[in-house]
C-alpha positions, -999 to 999 in steps of 0.1 A, spaced: -778 -315 -309 -788 -352 -304 -768 -381 -316 -793 -385 -343 -787 -351 -355 -749 -358 -356 -754 -389 -377 -770 -368 -404 -741 -348 -409 -724 -353 -441 -687 -351 -428 -696 -363 -390 -663 -378 -375 -639 -361 -399 -613 -339 -384 -595 -311 -402 -567 -291 -394 -566 -259 -412 -534 -236 -411 -534 -204 -432 -549 -169 -434 -569 -148 -461 -600 -160 -478 -601 -191 -500 -584 -217 -474 -608 -204 -445 -639 -204 -467 -630 -243 -473 -630 -246 -438 -660 -231 -432 -679 -252 -458 -664 -283 -442 -674 -274 -410 -709 -263 -417 -712 -301 -433 -704 -317 -400 -665 -319 -399 -647 -307 -369 -624 -282 -382 -594 -268 -360 -583 -235 -370 -545 -231 -359 -537 -194 -354 -513 -174 -332 -515 -144 -313 -481 -133 -323 -488 -129 -362 -526 -124 -369 -544 -128 -401 -546 -93 -417 -583 -101 -425 -588 -94 -387 -581 -56 -392 -602 -48 -422 -626 -28 -403 -659 -39 -420 -651 -73 -418 -639 -76 -382 -673 -62 -371 -692 -90 -385 -689 -93 -422 -655 -115 -429 -643 -132 -398 -675 -146 -386 -683 -156 -423 -652 -174 -429 -644 -187 -394 -675 -199 -383 -684 -233 -369 -645 -239 -363 -625 -248 -330 -599 -218 -330 -567 -223 -312 -532 -207 -308 -502 -224 -315 -470 -210 -324 -454 -239 -346 -420 -220 -346 -414 -228 -311 -402 -265 -301 -432 -270 -277 -456 -254 -300 -444 -277 -331 -448 -308 -308 -482 -301 -299 -491 -294 -335 -476 -326 -347 -498 -344 -321 -529 -327 -339 -516 -340 -369 -518 -375 -357 -556 -374 -349 -566 -354 -381 -579 -366 -411 -572 -337 -434 -544 -309 -433 -548 -280 -452 -525 -249 -459 -517 -221 -481 -482 -216 -468 -454 -222 -492 -435 -256 -489 -403 -237 -481 -420 -221 -451 -434 -254 -440 -402 -270 -444 -386 -244 -423 -412 -249 -394 -407 -287 -395 -441 -298 -410 -434 -301 -447 -455 -329 -465 -433 -360 -459 -432 -352 -421 -469 -348 -421 -473 -381 -439 -450 -399 -414 -472 -387 -386 -504 -398 -401 -500 -423 -432 -534 -420 -441 -541 -381 -441 -556 -362 -467 -533 -333 -476 -546 -300 -494 -521 -278 -505 -537 -243 -516 -511 -224 -538 -513 -191 -557 -502 -200 -591 -493 -239 -587 -470 -261 -569 -449 -269 -601 -443 -249 -633 -421 -215 -642 -443 -196 -615 -440 -221 -587 -419 -198 -565 -439 -168 -567 -459 -154 -540 -494 -142 -550 -529 -125 -540 -562 -130 -552 -566 -95 -567 -534 -98 -587 -542 -133 -598 -574 -120 -614 -551 -99 -638 -533 -131 -648 -564 -151 -653 -577 -131 -677 -607 -116 -659 -598 -79 -658 -591 -78 -696 -628 -86 -702 -639 -62 -675 -644 -24 -679 -659 2 -704 -649 1 -739 -619 19 -750 -605 22 -712 -581 3 -695 -587 -32 -680 -607 -30 -648 -602 -48 -614 -629 -65 -595 -625 -51 -563 -621 -84 -542 -601 -115 -544 -623 -127 -572 -605 -162 -576 -603 -169 -539 -640 -173 -539 -642 -201 -567 -611 -219 -551 -629 -218 -515 -656 -239 -533 -635 -262 -555 -613 -273 -524 -641 -289 -504 -653 -310 -533 -618 -323 -538 -614 -329 -501 -649 -349 -499 -637 -370 -529 -602 -378 -515 -622 -388 -482 -646 -408 -500 -618 -425 -519 -600 -432 -486 -632 -448 -471 -634 -470 -502 -599 -481 -508 -578 -468 -475 -556 -447 -501 -545 -412 -487 -542 -383 -511 -520 -353 -517 -539 -324 -537 -525 -292 -548 -551 -262 -556 -542 -231 -575 -560 -197 -572 -547 -190 -607 -562 -219 -621 -596 -212 -604 -596 -179 -620 -584 -190 -655 -615 -215 -654 -639 -186 -657 -622 -171 -687 -633 -202 -708 -654 -188 -732 -628 -161 -742 -603 -189 -745 -624 -209 -770 -632 -178 -789 -598 -172 -794 -590 -206 -806 -618 -209 -830 -617 -172 -844 -583 -157 -833 -604 -128 -818 -594 -111 -785 -621 -103 -759 -633 -67 -759 -644 -47 -730 -680 -35 -734 -688 -24 -699 -724 -35 -689 -735 -43 -725 -741 -75 -742 -736 -88 -776 -772 -103 -777 -794 -79 -758 -802 -41 -762 -810 -22 -739 -787 -40 -715 -771 -23 -686 -775 -6 -653 -795 27 -654 -796 56 -628 -828 58 -610 -839 83 -581 -819 87 -548 -782 83 -539 -764 59 -561 -794 40 -569 -795 20 -600 -816 -8 -619 -802 -37 -642 -826 -41 -675 -818 -67 -701 -838 -69 -732 -833 -100 -754 -859 -109 -778 -885 -88 -796 -911 -98 -773 -894 -84 -744 -888 -53 -764 -925 -48 -770 -933 -55 -733 -908 -30 -724 -922 -3 -745 -956 -9 -734 -946 -8 -697 -929 26 -700 -959 42 -718 -950 35 -755 -930 70 -761 -925 78 -797 -888 69 -796 -897 33 -793 -912 31 -828 -882 46 -845 -865 25 -873 -834 27 -853 -848 4 -826 -870 -19 -848 -848 -48 -844 -823 -63 -820 -794 -56 -847 -806 -20 -850 -808 -16 -813 -772 -29 -808 -760 -5 -835 -777 25 -816 -772 15 -779 -757 51 -769 -788 68 -780 -812 41 -766 -794 41 -732 -801 78 -731 -838 72 -737 -840 43 -712 -819 64 -685 -841 93 -689 -872 71 -680 -855 54 -650 -843 88 -637 -877 97 -626 -885 67 -607 -870 46 -579 -852 16 -585 -878 -7 -570 -904 8 -589 -884 3 -622 -879 -33 -612 -915 -40 -602 -928 -25 -635 -906 -43 -656 -910 -77 -640 -944 -76 -642 -945 -70 -677 -919 -100 -684 -889 -80 -688 -857 -90 -668 -849 -62 -644 -835 -60 -607 -824 -33 -586 -785 -29 -578 -786 -42 -542 -766 -21 -515 -760 -35 -482 -791 -21 -470 -811 -38 -496 -798 -72 -486 -802 -66 -449 -839 -56 -454 -846 -81 -481 -879 -101 -471 -867 -130 -492 -835 -134 -475 -852 -129 -441 -878 -156 -450 -849 -182 -457 -832 -169 -424 -798 -160 -445 -788 -134 -420 -783 -147 -386 -769 -129 -352 -734 -136 -345 -710 -123 -319 -680 -103 -333 -647 -90 -321 -628 -58 -327 -593 -66 -338 -565 -45 -317 -528 -51 -326 -519 -40 -293 -538 -65 -274 -541 -105 -276 -572 -115 -291 -586 -128 -257 -587 -93 -247 -606 -78 -278 -639 -62 -272 -668 -76 -289 -705 -73 -297 -733 -87 -318 -737 -82 -355 -752 -105 -384 -735 -130 -405 -746 -150 -436 -756 -187 -435 -746 -210 -460 -765 -206 -493 -775 -243 -498 -804 -255 -476 -802 -295 -472 -830 -314 -458 -816 -345 -446 -778 -334 -439 -783 -297 -429 -754 -271 -430 -749 -258 -397 -746 -221 -391 -725 -227 -360 -707 -209 -332 -684 -181 -340 -652 -186 -316 -626 -159 -308 -590 -166 -315 -578 -191 -288 -614 -197 -273 -613 -236 -281 -577 -241 -265 -591 -259 -235 -612 -283 -255 -583 -291 -280 -555 -292 -260 -569 -308 -227 -598 -329 -239 -588 -337 -274 -549 -344 -268 -553 -352 -230 -527 -324 -219 -529 -316 -182 -535 -282 -168 -497 -278 -159 -486 -285 -196 -509 -260 -211 -503 -234 -185 -464 -239 -191 -468 -238 -228 -491 -208 -228 -464 -190 -203 -436 -196 -230 -459 -184 -256 -459 -217 -276 -498 -217 -271 -504 -181 -276 
């Protein structure tokens, strides 16, 4: 990379210190690193992030996604030597972000007042589960549980069935996008005014934001949200319909009378299309179960790709429900260079990270494509791979110091 390339990076010259596991915080660091910040990820071989041990993720899907483009180092801040090295890193960092609770940080000797003493103008981002103040501030939480608290699961699931869980840390992914925006805003304010910032971000609030329409509906009408599966109050047919093949489906959404007429023509204008029960949107909404049966009979005899193509050509919104294979083979994603080669490492609890075996897989690039300030795909380091750069080049530690601290497992 040339100096001219570096000057184009949106966050060139910004150093971020990241301390924390799971999804939202590492995703924040990944975005900042992609924009040109030097993100230093602090981990330890003694207590590894559980995300390393989810098999599908450790083989290229998760860790390379969230930890890419960072400098990954090992420090055990619970040791005296490790704590001192960490504090030296704070002094040369612009941003510190963590998702550990305040009582834990205080126990380790790196609570926010101490960090502010070490670097008075540092930007502090504290990611919490439920919030740093309020009745729930002492609670420990995880993303899948928080989606229930945020109201998402009450609106997810089939009619008449219990609330359904989205099988991922739903709110983490929102938090991981909100936090970089806040950090960049704080950096801009510091550049203009010299003022630091302490920010607190909540996974609970990030999820509650997505329930906004349900809250507005309750305020104005007193109506509680209903679970309606894949249906929609303003479209019919609307849902996912089984097609030929193993677990192959196509999503179809007919919202207007023009789309309904086009849909009927596309499927050969069967007799049932002319029934009074389907003559208007209101009628189709009242007879959705029967309508879904007819649509499902038509889709069952075709591939999801053929259903999608047929309806799209007729002007009807439709898309196959993608499996991993569909994404991997997508001509559109390939044209955009979305998936790129990456090393990966197979996590092994019985070995330190530097002994983990690895290979090559693919990982996703960043969705935005910037013309002048490109977002880097970046190198994926294994845990501890960047120790020499950070400890020796950045902090100026001698070989003897690094070796001694490594032997006593302060830097391990």
